N, C-alpha and C positions, 0 to 999 in steps of 0.2 A: 398343344400347338407346336409345330416344328418350323423353325426358321432356318433355311439353308442358303448358303452362299456358294454358288456353283460356277465353275469355269470349265467349258468344254471346247474342243477344237471344232470349228465350223467348217465343213467342206464348202459351203456356199461362200463364206467370207475369207476362207483360207487363213484363219488365225484363231487363237483362243478368244472366246467371248464370255464375259461375266454376266451372271444373272442372279437374281434373288427369287427364291421360291418360298411361299407360305403354304403349309399344309396343316389343316385343323385336325391333327391326329394326336395319338398318344395321350388321351385325356384320362384323368383319374375320376372315376364315377363313385357316387355314393351307392350304398347297398340297394336303395329303392329306385335308382335311376335306370331307365332303359339305356342299353348300350348301343352304339352305332354298329351296324353289321360290318364286320372286318373286311368283307369282300366287296363292299359297295364303293364304286368309284366316285371321285369328286367332280362336281361341276367346277369349271375353270374360267378365270378371268385373266387374260393377257393384258397387262397394263404398260403403256408406252409413255416414256417421259418426254419432256419438252426440250427445246434447243438449249444447249449448254449444260444439259442434265446428264444423269447417269442412272444405273440400275437401282440405286438406293433412294432416289428422290421420293418415290411414293411411300416408301417405308418411313422416311424421316419427316415428310411433309404432311402426311395424313394419318388417320387412325385405321388404315387398311388391315393391319394385323388383328386388331380387336374385332373389326367387322367381318373379316373372313372367317374367324372362329365362330362368331355368332350366327353366321349364315351357312356354315358347313361348306365353305367355298375355298378352293385352292386359288392362289394368285401367283402369276409368273411375271416377273419384271425384268426384262432384258436391257442391256446397254445398246442404244441405237445411234450413238454419236450425234452428229448434226445432219443425219441422212434423210430426214423426212420419211424414212421407211419406204423408199422407192428403190427400184433397180436403176442403176446408172451404167449403161453400156459403154460409155466413154471411159470411166474409171474402173469398171469391172466390179464395183461394189453392188451386190445384189441383196439389199436389205429387205426388200419385199419378199423375195423367195425365202430369205432366212427367217423372217418373222412368221409368215403364214404357212410355210411348209416345213422347213428343217427344224425350227424351234418347237413347233407343235408335235412333230414326229418324235423328237428327242425327249421332250417332257412326258409325252404319253408312254413312251417306252421305259422311262426311268422312274416314273411316279404313278400311283394309282389314280389316273385321271380318266374321266369318261371320254370315249371316242365319239360320242354322239354330237351332232351339230347343235341340237337343242340344249346341250349342256356346256357349250363352248362359246365364250364371249370375248370380245376385244374392246379395249377402251384406251383412252389417252387424253392428255391435256396439251393445249397449244399445238406445237409441232406433232406431238403424239396424238392429239385429237384428229388432225388431218390424217396421220398414219393409220389410225383406227378406222376412219371412214374409208380410206382408199383400200386398205387390205381387207377390211370386213366386207366391202362390196365386191372387190375383185375375186376374193376367195369365199364367195357366198355359200359354197357347199361345205365349208369348214366352220364358219361362225354363224351362230343363230341370232346374235344381237350385238349392237355397236353402241358404245358410250363415247361421246365426244364432248369434252369440257373445254370451253374457250378455244375452239378449233381454229388453227391458223389456215384460213381458207383464202389464200391469195394466189393460188396456182391457176392462172389464166393467161390470155395473150398479152396482158400488160407487163408480164415478166420481162419481155424484150425491151421495155422502156426504162428499166431500172438504171440508176446512175452508177458511174464508176466509183464515186466517193459518196459516203453518207455518214450520218451521225454514228452509226455502228455497223459492223461488218455484215450483220444479217440482213441489212437493207441494200446491199451492193450487188451489182451484177455478178461479180466474182464469186460471192457466196452461193448464189443460185446456180451458177454454172458448175460449181462443185457438187451440187445436188443432182442436177438434171443433165449436165453436159453443156457444150458450147452453144447449142441452138435453142435458146429460150423460147423463141416464137413457136417452134415445133413442139416443145414441151407443153406450152400453154394450149395447144390445139390437140394434144394427145389425151389418152385416158387418164393421165395424171391430173387433168382438169376434171374434177368430180362431176361436173355437169355433163361433160362428154361421156364419161364412164357410165353414168346413170342412164343417159339417153340410149346408149348402146345396149345396156342390160335390159332396159324396158322393151327395146325393139326385138330382143331375143325372148321376150316374155319370161324373164327370170323372176322368180319370187325373191324379193330383196329381204335381207335380215331386218329385224326390228331396229329402230334408230332412236337414240336419246341424245338430244342436244341441249346444252346449257351454256349461258354466257352472262357475264356481269354487265349491269347497265352503265358501268364506268370503264368498260374495256374498249380499247382502241379497235378490237376486232368485232365489235358489236355490229357494225353496218354490214360486214361481210357475212356474218352469221345470219342476220335477218334476211339478207338477199338469198342465201342458200335455203333457209326455211321457206321463203316465198316460192323459190324454184321447186322445192319438194311439193308444196301445196299445188302448184300449177300442174305438176306431173302426177298428182294424186298418189304420191308416195306416203304411206302412213308413217308418222313419226311423232315424237314428243319434242316440243321446243319450249325451253324455259328461259326467260329473261328475269334476272333477280338482282337485288342489290349486291354490288361487289365490283372488284377490279380484276386485273390479270395477276392473281397471286394465290398463295396457299390457303388463305382463309376461305376464299370462295371455293377452291377445288376440294378442300376437306369437307365442307358442308354438302357440296353437290355430288361428291362421290357417294356419300351416305344416301342421298336421295336417289341416285342412279341404282345403287344396290337394292333399295326398296322396290324399284321398278323392275329389276331383273327377276326372272322366275326362280328364285332361290328358296331354300328351306331353312327354317329356324332350327338351330341345333341346341341340344342340352348343354348347359354351360359347364358341367363337370365341376371339379374342384381345382382351384389354382390360387396363386398368391393373393388375388383380390376377391376370391369367392370361396370362403371356407365354412360358411353357415350351413 
């Protein structure tokens, strides 16, 4: 297992961007164990953090390192600030193009990752769950599957009605204008509204990526996720939707990341020998 902390200068964002990369490589095998072909590329999961988070959130909050190794899966975890992983023409921050184009190109060039759509997945939690859905759908030729845990699905026309003051900054009009620009009504009517995006893709007869949604039964985002699930059902968009005990936190995300990995088309890998497995 290789754990790499990387910083590279992004042409899209015009600055250095940090990311964490997990590669299930450099194993020590027993004499009777079959070895992984050295030239076989890795399936890859791009994982997006939530609001107030950073590139290390998934590493510290879940057991992704152990599960990536067990499933012969590379994991790429970039820093996304509080961007919701969209492009903002007003500020020039192009996080969607960074995540779905430049980051994919950079990591495929730098590491032995599969270039195939069916081997490339995107996932996230909360803000990152929205970002995974938005970018996975928008860049449907790149990503074969989407995992959205406790997705922050509040991008609609109601954004224009947000207050100037709220209990926390993320519920204010100023925060969302920082994400989408000054015209929040237009943002809610654009393809940043996932329902608008999906309707447009279906009208173009696009084959959508596989979708996995999970939300806690004590999560304030439950109603929005149920509404999105019902919309997908109405549009006959195939997806998995799970409501399970839990709230908006790492205990839920850790459990359901494992279930999402079980759902993805991954391969079980030989454990090899490591500090916890020397028998």
